[in-house]
C-alpha positions, 0 to 999 in steps of 0.5 A: 298245206300242213295244218300248222301253216294255216292263215290263223297260225300265229307263226305266220306274222314272222314269215315276212319282214315288216315294211322299212321305216322311212327316214321322214317318219323317224323322231329326232332325239335330244339331250335330257335335262342335266342331272340334279345335284346329288348334294342338293346345294349343301356343303356336306363336308362342313355338315359332317365336320360339325356333326362329328366334331362335338 
């Protein structure tokens, strides 16, 4: 056996595939909360008109 293939060789962990994950061990996902309103409830068109009409 060559010295680079000893038991302490870090490449040894890549020589075999990991055990497959069982379906029972997986996590069910869910939709996140709806995104917040980017205008935060304000009427930006009216605010723009009031700022620039003066």
